[in-house]
Residue, then its C-alpha position, 0 to 999 in steps of 0.5 A: m814636695p818629697a824629694a824623688r828617691q834614688k836606687p841604690t847603685a850596686p857595687a862595681d864589680p871587682a877586676p877580673a882575675d888574670p884568665m891567663p896567668a904566665d907560664p914560666a916554660v913559655a917565658a924561657l922561649s926564644f921567639e922563633d921556638a915560640l912560633a913554631e911551637l904556635e903554629k903546630i897548636v894551630r894545625g891540630l885545632e884546625g884538624g879537629q880531630q883533639k877531644l874537647e879537654d886536649a883542644i881546650g888545653a892547646y888553646e890555652r898554651g896557644a893564647r899564652l904563646r901568642a901574647h909571648c910572642e907580642a911582647k917578643l915582637a914589641e921588645a924588638e920592635a922598641r929595640v930597632q926603633a932606638i938605632v939612630a942613623a947619623a948624618d955621616g953614616s954612623v949608626a948609634l942608640r938613643p936613650a928609650d923613652 
């Protein structure tokens, strides 16, 4: 009996390019400055008065700012978790994992 023919499989799609490349101007912002700008962008988008292209640009910048804020928060959390209180009340840093 002849063997059943299998359909050839399509090659896997390559990984998509990073849709939101890093922005050095955003990377230079402090957490507080990035958060303040993000809040301003959100208020502007919620107002619904921007032209479509302006709103898309603001949304993209907001996405970069959000990612930057999340990274800053994760960094701060790791630093706080590295603080260890000893039984005698002294505080020390433990090495990061």
